[in-house]
DRENTORKOL-3810 file (N, C-alpha, C; in nm, 4 decimals):
REM DRENTORKOL-3810
@n.u->9.4369; n.v->11.4974; n.w->9.4752; ca.u->9.3213; ca.v->11.4494; ca.w->9.4039; c.u->9.2299; c.v->11.3649; c.w->9.4919
@n.u->9.2834; n.v->11.2692; n.w->9.5701; ca.u->9.1916; ca.v->11.1857; ca.w->9.6477; c.u->9.1140; c.v->11.2642; c.w->9.7534
@n.u->9.1623; n.v->11.3813; n.w->9.7893; ca.u->9.0913; ca.v->11.4629; ca.w->9.8871; c.u->8.9727; c.v->11.5363; c.w->9.8262
@n.u->8.9716; n.v->11.5513; n.w->9.6965; ca.u->8.8714; ca.v->11.6339; ca.w->9.6309; c.u->8.7824; c.v->11.5611; c.w->9.5302
@n.u->8.8205; n.v->11.4414; n.w->9.4903; ca.u->8.7490; ca.v->11.3726; ca.w->9.3823; c.u->8.6820; c.v->11.2470; c.w->9.4374
@n.u->8.5516; n.v->11.2366; n.w->9.4137; ca.u->8.4770; ca.v->11.1205; ca.w->9.4603; c.u->8.5127; c.v->10.9978; c.w->9.3763
@n.u->8.4850; n.v->10.8806; n.w->9.4302; ca.u->8.5123; ca.v->10.7561; ca.w->9.3574; c.u->8.4349; c.v->10.7500; c.w->9.2259
@n.u->8.3035; n.v->10.7834; n.w->9.2242; ca.u->8.2329; ca.v->10.7809; ca.w->9.0954; c.u->8.2935; c.v->10.8765; c.w->8.9916
@n.u->8.3360; n.v->10.9930; n.w->9.0375; ca.u->8.3978; ca.v->11.0892; ca.w->8.9440; c.u->8.5305; c.v->11.0360; c.w->8.8909
@n.u->8.6057; n.v->10.9687; n.w->8.9764; ca.u->8.7330; ca.v->10.9116; ca.w->8.9329; c.u->8.7100; c.v->10.7975; c.w->8.8341
@n.u->8.6116; n.v->10.7131; n.w->8.8623; ca.u->8.5795; ca.v->10.6033; ca.w->8.7702; c.u->8.5420; c.v->10.6592; c.w->8.6336
@n.u->8.4602; n.v->10.7633; n.w->8.6314; ca.u->8.4223; ca.v->10.8269; ca.w->8.5049; c.u->8.5459; c.v->10.8818; c.w->8.4335
@n.u->8.6348; n.v->10.9457; n.w->8.5072; ca.u->8.7574; ca.v->11.0001; ca.w->8.4471; c.u->8.8427; c.v->10.8888; c.w->8.3861
@n.u->8.8517; n.v->10.7743; n.w->8.4547; ca.u->8.9295; ca.v->10.6609; ca.w->8.4024; c.u->8.8650; c.v->10.6088; c.w->8.2745
@n.u->8.7327; n.v->10.5982; n.w->8.2736; ca.u->8.6631; ca.v->10.5533; ca.w->8.1526; c.u->8.6876; c.v->10.6493; c.w->8.0367
@n.u->8.6802; n.v->10.7793; n.w->8.0648; ca.u->8.7030; ca.v->10.8799; ca.w->7.9604; c.u->8.8483; c.v->10.8817; c.w->7.9123
@n.u->8.9377; n.v->10.8282; n.w->7.9962; ca.u->9.0797; ca.v->10.8213; ca.w->7.9591; c.u->9.1139; c.v->10.6857; c.w->7.8991
@n.u->9.0140; n.v->10.6162; n.w->7.8482; ca.u->9.0381; ca.v->10.4877; ca.w->7.7826; c.u->9.0815; c.v->10.3776; c.w->7.8777
@n.u->9.0434; n.v->10.3893; n.w->8.0048; ca.u->9.0779; ca.v->10.2879; ca.w->8.1026; c.u->9.2119; c.v->10.3099; c.w->8.1707
@n.u->9.2796; n.v->10.4182; n.w->8.1399; ca.u->9.4104; ca.v->10.4460; ca.w->8.1978; c.u->9.3972; c.v->10.5322; c.w->8.3233
@n.u->9.4278; n.v->10.4720; n.w->8.4391; ca.u->9.4254; ca.v->10.5491; ca.w->8.5630; c.u->9.5271; c.v->10.6630; c.w->8.5572
@n.u->9.6480; n.v->10.6339; n.w->8.5066; ca.u->9.7525; ca.v->10.7364; ca.w->8.5016; c.u->9.7096; c.v->10.8568; c.w->8.4187
@n.u->9.6514; n.v->10.8318; n.w->8.3023; ca.u->9.6055; ca.v->10.9419; ca.w->8.2166; c.u->9.4930; c.v->11.0192; c.w->8.2858
@n.u->9.3993; n.v->10.9470; n.w->8.3485; ca.u->9.2895; ca.v->11.0125; ca.w->8.4205; c.u->9.3442; c.v->11.0964; c.w->8.5354
@n.u->9.4396; n.v->11.0410; n.w->8.6074; ca.u->9.5002; ca.v->11.1117; ca.w->8.7200; c.u->9.5646; c.v->11.2422; c.w->8.6729
@n.u->9.6392; n.v->11.2360; n.w->8.5626; ca.u->9.7031; ca.v->11.3565; ca.w->8.5090; c.u->9.6000; c.v->11.4616; c.w->8.4707
@n.u->9.4935; n.v->11.4195; n.w->8.4042; ca.u->9.3912; ca.v->11.5142; ca.w->8.3603; c.u->9.3193; c.v->11.5790; c.w->8.4787
@n.u->9.2760; n.v->11.4955; n.w->8.5721; ca.u->9.2003; ca.v->11.5479; ca.w->8.6863; c.u->9.2881; c.v->11.6366; c.w->8.7736
@n.u->9.4089; n.v->11.5909; n.w->8.8070; ca.u->9.4955; ca.v->11.6731; ca.w->8.8915; c.u->9.5394; c.v->11.7999; c.w->8.8190
@n.u->9.5550; n.v->11.7930; n.w->8.6878; ca.u->9.5883; ca.v->11.9130; ca.w->8.6110; c.u->9.4814; c.v->12.0201; c.w->8.6241
@n.u->9.3553; n.v->11.9771; n.w->8.6177; ca.u->9.2448; ca.v->12.0733; ca.w->8.6350; c.u->9.2405; c.v->12.1266; c.w->8.7780
@n.u->9.2568; n.v->12.0374; n.w->8.8736; ca.u->9.2536; ca.v->12.0808; ca.w->9.0137; c.u->9.3669; c.v->12.1778; c.w->9.0443
@n.u->9.4828; n.v->12.1541; n.w->8.9878; ca.u->9.6010; ca.v->12.2365; ca.w->9.0154; c.u->9.5911; c.v->12.3771; c.w->8.9569
@n.u->9.4965; n.v->12.4009; n.w->8.8681; ca.u->9.4816; ca.v->12.5338; ca.w->8.8075; c.u->9.4087; c.v->12.6313; c.w->8.8989
@n.u->9.3585; n.v->12.5820; n.w->9.0112; ca.u->9.2897; ca.v->12.6705; ca.w->9.1040; c.u->9.3888; c.v->12.7659; c.w->9.1690
@n.u->9.3404; n.v->12.8779; n.w->9.2195; ca.u->9.4303; ca.v->12.9735; ca.w->9.2854; c.u->9.5045; c.v->12.9088; c.w->9.4026
@n.u->9.6274; n.v->12.9529; n.w->9.4223; ca.u->9.7140; ca.v->12.8984; ca.w->9.5266; c.u->9.6444; c.v->12.8989; c.w->9.6624
@n.u->9.5808; n.v->13.0096; n.w->9.6987; ca.u->9.5149; ca.v->13.0206; ca.w->9.8294; c.u->9.4058; c.v->12.9150; c.w->9.8450
@n.u->9.3381; n.v->12.8844; n.w->9.7368; ca.u->9.2332; ca.v->12.7812; ca.w->9.7417; c.u->9.2935; c.v->12.6427; c.w->9.7641
@n.u->9.4047; n.v->12.6149; n.w->9.6986; ca.u->9.4719; ca.v->12.4866; ca.w->9.7180; c.u->9.5209; c.v->12.4713; c.w->9.8626
@n.u->9.5769; n.v->12.5773; n.w->9.9172; ca.u->9.6232; ca.v->12.5738; ca.w->10.0558; c.u->9.5052; c.v->12.5519; c.w->10.1496
@n.u->9.3929; n.v->12.6170; n.w->10.1215; ca.u->9.2733; ca.v->12.6008; ca.w->10.2038; c.u->9.2243; c.v->12.4557; c.w->10.2025
@n.u->9.2251; n.v->12.3929; n.w->10.0853; ca.u->9.1835; ca.v->12.2521; ca.w->10.0750; c.u->9.2733; c.v->12.1651; c.w->10.1619
@n.u->9.4045; n.v->12.1857; n.w->10.1533; ca.u->9.4974; ca.v->12.1058; ca.w->10.2322; c.u->9.4755; c.v->12.1263; c.w->10.3820
@n.u->9.4488; n.v->12.2492; n.w->10.4226; ca.u->9.4230; ca.v->12.2751; ca.w->10.5647; c.u->9.2943; c.v->12.2070; c.w->10.6105
@n.u->9.1887; n.v->12.2195; n.w->10.5314; ca.u->9.0595; ca.v->12.1608; ca.w->10.5694; c.u->9.0641; c.v->12.0083; c.w->10.5733
@n.u->9.1454; n.v->11.9504; n.w->10.4872; ca.u->9.1475; ca.v->11.8048; ca.w->10.4743; c.u->9.2677; c.v->11.7398; c.w->10.5431
@n.u->9.3426; n.v->11.8149; n.w->10.6202; ca.u->9.4663; ca.v->11.7640; ca.w->10.6813; c.u->9.4428; c.v->11.6416; c.w->10.7697
@n.u->9.3284; n.v->11.6323; n.w->10.8321; ca.u->9.3013; ca.v->11.5190; ca.w->10.9216; c.u->9.2293; c.v->11.4037; c.w->10.8528
@n.u->9.2085; n.v->11.4138; n.w->10.7230; ca.u->9.1393; ca.v->11.3088; ca.w->10.6501; c.u->9.2203; c.v->11.1800; c.w->10.6549
@n.u->9.1526; n.v->11.0695; n.w->10.6721; ca.u->9.2182; ca.v->10.9379; ca.w->10.6801; c.u->9.1914; c.v->10.8573; c.w->10.5536
@n.u->9.2046; n.v->10.9191; n.w->10.4377; ca.u->9.1768; ca.v->10.8528; ca.w->10.3104; c.u->9.2763; c.v->10.7411; c.w->10.2834
@n.u->9.2251; n.v->10.6297; n.w->10.2363; ca.u->9.3098; ca.v->10.5238; ca.w->10.1819; c.u->9.2460; c.v->10.4792; c.w->10.0509
@n.u->9.3259; n.v->10.4548; n.w->9.9482; ca.u->9.2702; ca.v->10.4097; ca.w->9.8207; c.u->9.1960; c.v->10.2777; c.w->9.8404
@n.u->9.0917; n.v->10.2543; n.w->9.7611; ca.u->9.0180; ca.v->10.1275; ca.w->9.7728; c.u->9.1126; c.v->10.0082; c.w->9.7614
@n.u->9.0986; n.v->9.9145; n.w->9.8540; ca.u->9.1812; ca.v->9.7946; ca.w->9.8517; c.u->9.3169; c.v->9.8114; c.w->9.9157
@n.u->9.3467; n.v->9.9305; n.w->9.9667; ca.u->9.4765; ca.v->9.9565; ca.w->10.0301; c.u->9.4534; c.v->10.0036; c.w->10.1727
@n.u->9.5561; n.v->9.9914; n.w->10.2515; ca.u->9.5500; ca.v->10.0423; ca.w->10.3876; c.u->9.6208; c.v->10.1754; c.w->10.3969
@n.u->9.6519; n.v->10.2175; n.w->10.5183; ca.u->9.7172; ca.v->10.3467; ca.w->10.5379; c.u->9.8593; c.v->10.3515; c.w->10.4826
@n.u->9.9136; n.v->10.2373; n.w->10.4470; ca.u->10.0498; ca.v->10.2359; ca.w->10.3916; c.u->10.0562; c.v->10.3020; c.w->10.2541
@n.u->9.9491; n.v->10.2909; n.w->10.1766; ca.u->9.9506; ca.v->10.3488; ca.w->10.0412; c.u->9.9708; c.v->10.5002; c.w->10.0434
@n.u->9.8947; n.v->10.5760; n.w->10.1243; ca.u->9.9226; ca.v->10.7196; ca.w->10.1303; c.u->10.0596; c.v->10.7510; c.w->10.1886
@n.u->10.1075; n.v->10.6670; n.w->10.2809; ca.u->10.2423; ca.v->10.6873; ca.w->10.3354; c.u->10.3462; c.v->10.6762; c.w->10.2244
@n.u->10.3366; n.v->10.5713; n.w->10.1441; ca.u->10.4291; ca.v->10.5534; ca.w->10.0324; c.u->10.4189; c.v->10.6720; c.w->9.9374
@n.u->10.2981; n.v->10.7139; n.w->9.9076; ca.u->10.2748; ca.v->10.8268; ca.w->9.8172; c.u->10.3458; c.v->10.9527; c.w->9.8678
@n.u->10.3269; n.v->10.9840; n.w->9.9949; ca.u->10.3881; ca.v->11.1040; ca.w->10.0527; c.u->10.5410; c.v->11.0923; c.w->10.0534
@n.u->10.5917; n.v->10.9763; n.w->10.0928; ca.u->10.7374; ca.v->10.9608; ca.w->10.0988; c.u->10.8012; c.v->10.9685; c.w->9.9607
@n.u->10.7452; n.v->10.8965; n.w->9.8642; ca.u->10.8068; ca.v->10.8926; ca.w->9.7309; c.u->10.7940; c.v->11.0271; c.w->9.6605
@n.u->10.6764; n.v->11.0874; n.w->9.6642; ca.u->10.6621; ca.v->11.2173; ca.w->9.5979; c.u->10.7407; c.v->11.3257; c.w->9.6707
@n.u->10.7541; n.v->11.3118; n.w->9.8031; ca.u->10.8404; ca.v->11.4038; ca.w->9.8765; c.u->10.9848; c.v->11.3931; c.w->9.8291
@n.u->11.0302; n.v->11.2693; n.w->9.8060; ca.u->11.1655; ca.v->11.2489; ca.w->9.7519; c.u->11.1773; c.v->11.3045; c.w->9.6105
@n.u->11.0720; n.v->11.2862; n.w->9.5308; ca.u->11.0726; ca.v->11.3407; ca.w->9.3940; c.u->11.0986; c.v->11.4913; c.w->9.3952
@n.u->11.0465; n.v->11.5574; n.w->9.4961; ca.u->11.0608; ca.v->11.7032; ca.w->9.5060; c.u->11.1918; c.v->11.7417; c.w->9.5747
@n.u->11.2192; n.v->11.6807; n.w->9.6896; ca.u->11.3350; ca.v->11.7207; ca.w->9.7701; c.u->11.4692; c.v->11.6859; c.w->9.7077
@n.u->11.4791; n.v->11.5692; n.w->9.6490; ca.u->11.6093; ca.v->11.5212; ca.w->9.5997; c.u->11.6722; c.v->11.6159; c.w->9.4970
@n.u->11.5999; n.v->11.6571; n.w->9.3924; ca.u->11.6627; ca.v->11.7490; ca.w->9.2958; c.u->11.6965; c.v->11.8855; c.w->9.3558
@n.u->11.6259; n.v->11.9220; n.w->9.4610; ca.u->11.6513; ca.v->12.0507; ca.w->9.5249; c.u->11.7592; c.v->12.0427; c.w->9.6324
@n.u->11.8079; n.v->11.9212; n.w->9.6593; ca.u->11.9110; ca.v->11.9025; ca.w->9.7598; c.u->11.8609; c.v->11.9224; c.w->9.9018
@n.u->11.7311; n.v->11.9025; n.w->9.9237; ca.u->11.6729; ca.v->11.9202; ca.w->10.0566; c.u->11.6675; c.v->11.7860; c.w->10.1288
@n.u->11.7178; n.v->11.7817; n.w->10.2509; ca.u->11.7210; ca.v->11.6581; ca.w->10.3280; c.u->11.6116; c.v->11.6601; c.w->10.4344
@n.u->11.5586; n.v->11.5438; n.w->10.4644; ca.u->11.4617; ca.v->11.5273; ca.w->10.5726; c.u->11.4889; c.v->11.3922; c.w->10.6368
@n.u->11.4921; n.v->11.3895; n.w->10.7689; ca.u->11.5094; ca.v->11.2627; ca.w->10.8400; c.u->11.3726; c.v->11.1979; c.w->10.8561
@n.u->11.3483; n.v->11.0925; n.w->10.7795; ca.u->11.2243; ca.v->11.0167; ca.w->10.7897; c.u->11.2464; c.v->10.9078; c.w->10.8941
@n.u->11.1565; n.v->10.8968; n.w->10.9911; ca.u->11.1736; ca.v->10.7929; ca.w->11.0928; c.u->11.1832; c.v->10.6532; c.w->11.0308
@n.u->11.2755; n.v->10.5726; n.w->11.0840; ca.u->11.3004; ca.v->10.4376; ca.w->11.0317; c.u->11.1742; c.v->10.3521; c.w->11.0238
@n.u->11.0843; n.v->10.3553; n.w->11.1238; ca.u->10.9641; ca.v->10.2719; ca.w->11.1126; c.u->10.8785; c.v->10.3057; c.w->10.9898
@n.u->10.8741; n.v->10.4320; n.w->10.9534; ca.u->10.7973; ca.v->10.4713; ca.w->10.8337; c.u->10.8622; c.v->10.4161; c.w->10.7069
@n.u->10.9941; n.v->10.4243; n.w->10.7012; ca.u->11.0647; ca.v->10.3732; ca.w->10.5842; c.u->11.0465; c.v->10.2220; c.w->10.5712
@n.u->11.0598; n.v->10.1507; n.w->10.6843; ca.u->11.0407; ca.v->10.0046; ca.w->10.6814; c.u->10.8982; c.v->9.9691; c.w->10.6394
@n.u->10.7999; n.v->10.0405; n.w->10.6949; ca.u->10.6601; ca.v->10.0140; ca.w->10.6603; c.u->10.6363; c.v->10.0366; c.w->10.5118
@n.u->10.6883; n.v->10.1460; n.w->10.4592; ca.u->10.6687; ca.v->10.1779; ca.w->10.3175; c.u->10.7350; c.v->10.0741; c.w->10.2272
@n.u->10.8576; n.v->10.0361; n.w->10.2576; ca.u->10.9272; ca.v->9.9367; ca.w->10.1763; c.u->10.8570; c.v->9.8012; c.w->10.1815
@n.u->10.8166; n.v->9.7602; n.w->10.2989; ca.u->10.7470; ca.v->9.6319; ca.w->10.3123; c.u->10.6160; c.v->9.6340; c.w->10.2353
@n.u->10.5429; n.v->9.7443; n.w->10.2431; ca.u->10.4182; ca.v->9.7573; ca.w->10.1681; c.u->10.4441; c.v->9.7438; c.w->10.0183
@n.u->10.5466; n.v->9.8117; n.w->9.9687; ca.u->10.5774; ca.v->9.8034; ca.w->9.8258; c.u->10.6092; c.v->9.6608; c.w->9.7823
@n.u->10.6803; n.v->9.5874; n.w->9.8671; ca.u->10.7207; ca.v->9.4517; ca.w->9.8306; c.u->10.6052; c.v->9.3525; c.w->9.8360
@n.u->10.5025; n.v->9.3827; n.w->9.9130; ca.u->10.3929; ca.v->9.2877; ca.w->9.9324; c.u->10.2626; c.v->9.3327; c.w->9.8695
@n.u->10.2599; n.v->9.4502; n.w->9.8124; ca.u->10.1370; ca.v->9.5044; ca.w->9.7567; c.u->10.1187; c.v->9.4628; c.w->9.6108
@n.u->10.0012; n.v->9.4122; n.w->9.5763; ca.u->9.9756; ca.v->9.3762; ca.w->9.4365; c.u->9.9259; c.v->9.4961; c.w->9.3552
@n.u->9.9443; n.v->9.6159; n.w->9.4061; ca.u->9.8795; ca.v->9.7330; ca.w->9.3478; c.u->9.9449; c.v->9.7889; c.w->9.2226
@n.u->10.0565; n.v->9.7348; n.w->9.1797; ca.u->10.1200; ca.v->9.7875; ca.w->9.0593; c.u->10.2103; c.v->9.9060; c.w->9.0855
@n.u->10.2416; n.v->9.9353; n.w->9.2110; ca.u->10.3308; ca.v->10.0469; ca.w->9.2413; c.u->10.4743; c.v->10.0161; c.w->9.2012
@n.u->10.5103; n.v->9.8887; n.w->9.2064; ca.u->10.6433; ca.v->9.8452; ca.w->9.1652; c.u->10.6320; c.v->9.7940; c.w->9.0216
@n.u->10.7137; n.v->9.8457; n.w->8.9293; ca.u->10.7065; ca.v->9.7964; ca.w->8.7915; c.u->10.7213; c.v->9.6447; c.w->8.7866
@n.u->10.6331; n.v->9.5811; n.w->8.7136; ca.u->10.6276; ca.v->9.4351; ca.w->8.7078; c.u->10.7635; c.v->9.3755; c.w->8.6694
@n.u->10.8103; n.v->9.2837; n.w->8.7525; ca.u->10.9347; ca.v->9.2124; ca.w->8.7263; c.u->11.0614; c.v->9.2876; c.w->8.7613
@n.u->11.0519; n.v->9.4139; n.w->8.7986; ca.u->11.1723; ca.v->9.4939; ca.w->8.8230; c.u->11.2582; c.v->9.4397; c.w->8.9357
@n.u->11.1949; n.v->9.3808; n.w->9.0366; ca.u->11.2704; ca.v->9.3366; ca.w->9.1536; c.u->11.2823; c.v->9.1859; c.w->9.1644
@n.u->11.2281; n.v->9.1137; n.w->9.0680; ca.u->11.2298; ca.v->8.9674; ca.w->9.0721; c.u->11.3722; c.v->8.9140; c.w->9.0772
@n.u->11.3955; n.v->8.8172; n.w->9.1682; ca.u->11.5257; ca.v->8.7528; ca.w->9.1772; c.u->11.6350; c.v->8.8389; c.w->9.2352
@n.u->11.5978; n.v->8.9472; n.w->9.3032; ca.u->11.6969; ca.v->9.0351; ca.w->9.3657; c.u->11.6712; c.v->9.0439; c.w->9.5154
@n.u->11.7750; n.v->9.0697; n.w->9.5908; ca.u->11.7614; ca.v->9.0930; ca.w->9.7344; c.u->11.7915; c.v->9.2401; c.w->9.7605
@n.u->11.6929; n.v->9.3104; n.w->9.8101; ca.u->11.7108; ca.v->9.4516; ca.w->9.8452; c.u->11.7500; c.v->9.4610; c.w->9.9917
@n.u->11.8515; n.v->9.5412; n.w->10.0210; ca.u->11.9009; ca.v->9.5574; ca.w->10.1575; c.u->11.9209; c.v->9.7052; c.w->10.1871
@n.u->11.8477; n.v->9.7549; n.w->10.2868; ca.u->11.8656; ca.v->9.8942; ca.w->10.3286; c.u->11.9906; c.v->9.9035; c.w->10.4152
@n.u->12.0704; n.v->10.0050; n.w->10.3905; ca.u->12.1953; ca.v->10.0221; ca.w->10.4648; c.u->12.1789; c.v->10.1142; c.w->10.5848
@n.u->12.0649; n.v->10.1822; n.w->10.5934; ca.u->12.0461; ca.v->10.2785; ca.w->10.7020; c.u->11.9348; c.v->10.2402; c.w->10.7993
@n.u->11.8540; n.v->10.1419; n.w->10.7657; ca.u->11.7513; ca.v->10.0905; ca.w->10.8558; c.u->11.7554; c.v->9.9384; c.w->10.8497
@n.u->11.6993; n.v->9.8751; n.w->10.9491; ca.u->11.6972; ca.v->9.7289; ca.w->10.9539; c.u->11.5844; c.v->9.6781; c.w->10.8644
@n.u->11.6173; n.v->9.6523; n.w->10.7378; ca.u->11.5170; ca.v->9.6043; ca.w->10.6418; c.u->11.5861; c.v->9.5358; c.w->10.5249
@n.u->11.5299; n.v->9.4239; n.w->10.4838; ca.u->11.5762; ca.v->9.3536; ca.w->10.3640; c.u->11.4596; c.v->9.2725; c.w->10.3096
@n.u->11.4660; n.v->9.2445; n.w->10.1792; ca.u->11.3591; ca.v->9.1676; ca.w->10.1157; c.u->11.4133; c.v->9.0966; c.w->9.9914
@n.u->11.3659; n.v->8.9741; n.w->9.9715; ca.u->11.3951; ca.v->8.9010; ca.w->9.8492; c.u->11.5172; c.v->8.8122; c.w->9.8587
@n.u->11.5391; n.v->8.7410; n.w->9.7481; ca.u->11.6533; ca.v->8.6503; ca.w->9.7366; c.u->11.7194; c.v->8.6721; c.w->9.6023
@n.u->11.8495; n.v->8.6567; n.w->9.6020; ca.u->11.9239; ca.v->8.6714; ca.w->9.4777; c.u->12.0369; c.v->8.7699; c.w->9.4955
@n.u->12.0935; n.v->8.8174; n.w->9.3853; ca.u->12.2014; ca.v->8.9156; ca.w->9.3936; c.u->12.1543; c.v->9.0399; c.w->9.4712
@n.u->12.2428; n.v->9.0912; n.w->9.5555; ca.u->12.2072; ca.v->9.2016; ca.w->9.6454; c.u->12.2061; c.v->9.3365; c.w->9.5750
@n.u->12.1124; n.v->9.4186; n.w->9.6193; ca.u->12.1044; ca.v->9.5605; ca.w->9.5835; c.u->12.1005; c.v->9.6334; c.w->9.7172
@n.u->12.2069; n.v->9.7085; n.w->9.7488; ca.u->12.2166; ca.v->9.7772; ca.w->9.8772; c.u->12.2123; c.v->9.9275; c.w->9.8576
@n.u->12.1434; n.v->9.9927; n.w->9.9505; ca.u->12.1375; ca.v->10.1388; ca.w->9.9476; c.u->12.0504; c.v->10.1890; c.w->10.0601
@n.u->12.0393; n.v->10.3190; n.w->10.0694; ca.u->11.9536; ca.v->10.3770; ca.w->10.1725; c.u->11.8089; c.v->10.3383; c.w->10.1443
@n.u->11.7285; n.v->10.3416; n.w->10.2477; ca.u->11.5862; ca.v->10.3099; ca.w->10.2315; c.u->11.5221; c.v->10.4050; c.w->10.1306
@n.u->11.5627; n.v->10.5299; n.w->10.1321; ca.u->11.5060; ca.v->10.6263; ca.w->10.0371; c.u->11.5422; c.v->10.5905; c.w->9.8939
@n.u->11.6670; n.v->10.5535; n.w->9.8700; ca.u->11.7074; ca.v->10.5134; ca.w->9.7348; c.u->11.6306; c.v->10.3892; c.w->9.6910
@n.u->11.6115; n.v->10.2940; n.w->9.7826; ca.u->11.5353; ca.v->10.1732; ca.w->9.7496; c.u->11.3892; c.v->10.2059; c.w->9.7216
@n.u->11.3324; n.v->10.3009; n.w->9.7959; ca.u->11.1949; ca.v->10.3444; ca.w->9.7671; c.u->11.1849; c.v->10.4006; c.w->9.6254
@n.u->11.2808; n.v->10.4835; n.w->9.5894; ca.u->11.2778; ca.v->10.5447; ca.w->9.4559; c.u->11.2872; c.v->10.4402; c.w->9.3458
@n.u->11.3876; n.v->10.3542; n.w->9.3512; ca.u->11.4048; ca.v->10.2577; ca.w->9.2423; c.u->11.2943; c.v->10.1529; c.w->9.2415
@n.u->11.2410; n.v->10.1213; n.w->9.3590; ca.u->11.1322; ca.v->10.0237; ca.w->9.3654; c.u->11.0065; c.v->10.0740; c.w->9.2966
@n.u->10.9923; n.v->10.2034; n.w->9.2891; ca.u->10.8762; ca.v->10.2621; ca.w->9.2223; c.u->10.9109; c.v->10.3100; c.w->9.0813
@n.u->11.0233; n.v->10.2608; n.w->9.0289; ca.u->11.0579; ca.v->10.2861; ca.w->8.8898; c.u->11.1302; c.v->10.4156; c.w->8.8622
@n.u->11.1780; n.v->10.4811; n.w->8.9651; ca.u->11.2491; ca.v->10.6071; ca.w->8.9457; c.u->11.3988; c.v->10.5796; c.w->8.9310
@n.u->11.4618; n.v->10.6520; n.w->8.8418; ca.u->11.6042; ca.v->10.6321; ca.w->8.8174; c.u->11.6912; c.v->10.7098; c.w->8.9156
@n.u->11.6334; n.v->10.8036; n.w->8.9881; ca.u->11.7110; ca.v->10.8939; ca.w->9.0737; c.u->11.7952; c.v->10.8216; c.w->9.1777
@n.u->11.7508; n.v->10.7080; n.w->9.2267; ca.u->11.8264; ca.v->10.6392; ca.w->9.3298; c.u->11.9296; c.v->10.5410; c.w->9.2784
@n.u->11.9323; n.v->10.5164; n.w->9.1495; ca.u->12.0205; ca.v->10.4119; ca.w->9.0946; c.u->12.1680; c.v->10.4342; c.w->9.1230
@n.u->12.2155; n.v->10.5555; n.w->9.1089; ca.u->12.3588; ca.v->10.5816; ca.w->9.1215; c.u->12.4118; c.v->10.5651; c.w->9.2637
@n.u->12.3219; n.v->10.5629; n.w->9.3625; ca.u->12.3677; ca.v->10.5498; ca.w->9.5010; c.u->12.3580; c.v->10.4056; c.w->9.5519
@n.u->12.3247; n.v->10.3120; n.w->9.4635; ca.u->12.3114; ca.v->10.1721; ca.w->9.5033; c.u->12.4407; c.v->10.0952; c.w->9.4793
@n.u->12.4571; n.v->9.9857; n.w->9.5533; ca.u->12.5739; ca.v->9.8990; ca.w->9.5374; c.u->12.5272; c.v->9.7541; c.w->9.5422
@n.u->12.6110; n.v->9.6654; n.w->9.4927; ca.u->12.5819; ca.v->9.5226; ca.w->9.4993; c.u->12.5746; c.v->9.4585; c.w->9.3627
@n.u->12.5823; n.v->9.3255; n.w->9.3631; ca.u->12.5834; ca.v->9.2480; ca.w->9.2388; c.u->12.4534; c.v->9.2581; c.w->9.1595
@n.u->12.3444; n.v->9.2928; n.w->9.2250; ca.u->12.2154; ca.v->9.3007; ca.w->9.1559; c.u->12.1885; c.v->9.4338; c.w->9.0894
@n.u->12.2742; n.v->9.5326; n.w->9.1132; ca.u->12.2494; ca.v->9.6674; ca.w->9.0588; c.u->12.2449; c.v->9.6699; c.w->8.9057
@n.u->12.3375; n.v->9.6049; n.w->8.8338; ca.u->12.3287; ca.v->9.6081; ca.w->8.6874; c.u->12.1951; c.v->9.5534; c.w->8.6348
@n.u->12.1463; n.v->9.4470; n.w->8.6962; ca.u->12.0178; ca.v->9.3897; ca.w->8.6546; c.u->11.9054; c.v->9.4879; c.w->8.6824
@n.u->11.9050; n.v->9.5446; n.w->8.8028; ca.u->11.8005; ca.v->9.6418; ca.w->8.8388; c.u->11.8067; c.v->9.7636; c.w->8.7475
@n.u->11.9275; n.v->9.8109; n.w->8.7196; ca.u->11.9447; ca.v->9.9277; ca.w->8.6319; c.u->11.8834; c.v->9.9008; c.w->8.4938
@n.u->11.9121; n.v->9.7837; n.w->8.4369; ca.u->11.8544; ca.v->9.7490; ca.w->8.3055; c.u->11.7021; c.v->9.7457; c.w->8.3119
@n.u->11.6497; n.v->9.6885; n.w->8.4170; ca.u->11.5047; ca.v->9.6749; ca.w->8.4303; c.u->11.4362; c.v->9.8097; c.w->8.4488
@n.u->11.4927; n.v->9.8938; n.w->8.5339; ca.u->11.4317; ca.v->10.0252; ca.w->8.5598; c.u->11.4445; c.v->10.1142; c.w->8.4362
@n.u->11.5618; n.v->10.1173; n.w->8.3772; ca.u->11.5812; ca.v->10.2013; ca.w->8.2585; c.u->11.5036; c.v->10.1464; c.w->8.1387
@n.u->11.4929; n.v->10.0148; n.w->8.1299; ca.u->11.4183; ca.v->9.9534; ca.w->8.0202; c.u->11.2699; c.v->9.9756; c.w->8.0291
@n.u->11.2185; n.v->10.0022; n.w->8.1508; ca.u->11.0747; ca.v->10.0245; ca.w->8.1703; c.u->11.0350; c.v->10.1654; c.w->8.1297
@n.u->11.1315; n.v->10.2496; n.w->8.0989; ca.u->11.0993; ca.v->10.3898; ca.w->8.0648; c.u->11.0646; c.v->10.4038; c.w->7.9207
END
């Protein structure tokens, strides 16, 4: 969507969706996705070098988007990909410090997240340990990574993530 939709068009879509970015995003991307497959592939090829960042965000926002949505697709299909550790650390740090609403409000408060596969940790409180990918998933409100986490903070995080659904 960000490759094809101008800011004024997106603002109009949000207004028409009663102020809900999520609803506007679903509507606009739903229309865009109805185009023929070859046309969608052509758009991706033409825009592959685009350096888009959402207003108020840096290049970390699209990185998080690609990593998390890639996990959304790959994980259920059992497809593995080795993501370089610096990308995972950058994405996790961005999520922890970004006021953008990517992390469900209060979900991580009072918890210490610790990646077991890369050198990264954040927060204070009962520990939640897992792979950087699992932490990315649960930090963005996805339940898929919950079962692979360990630590005293997991029950609290589980209640918060499941309760937000």
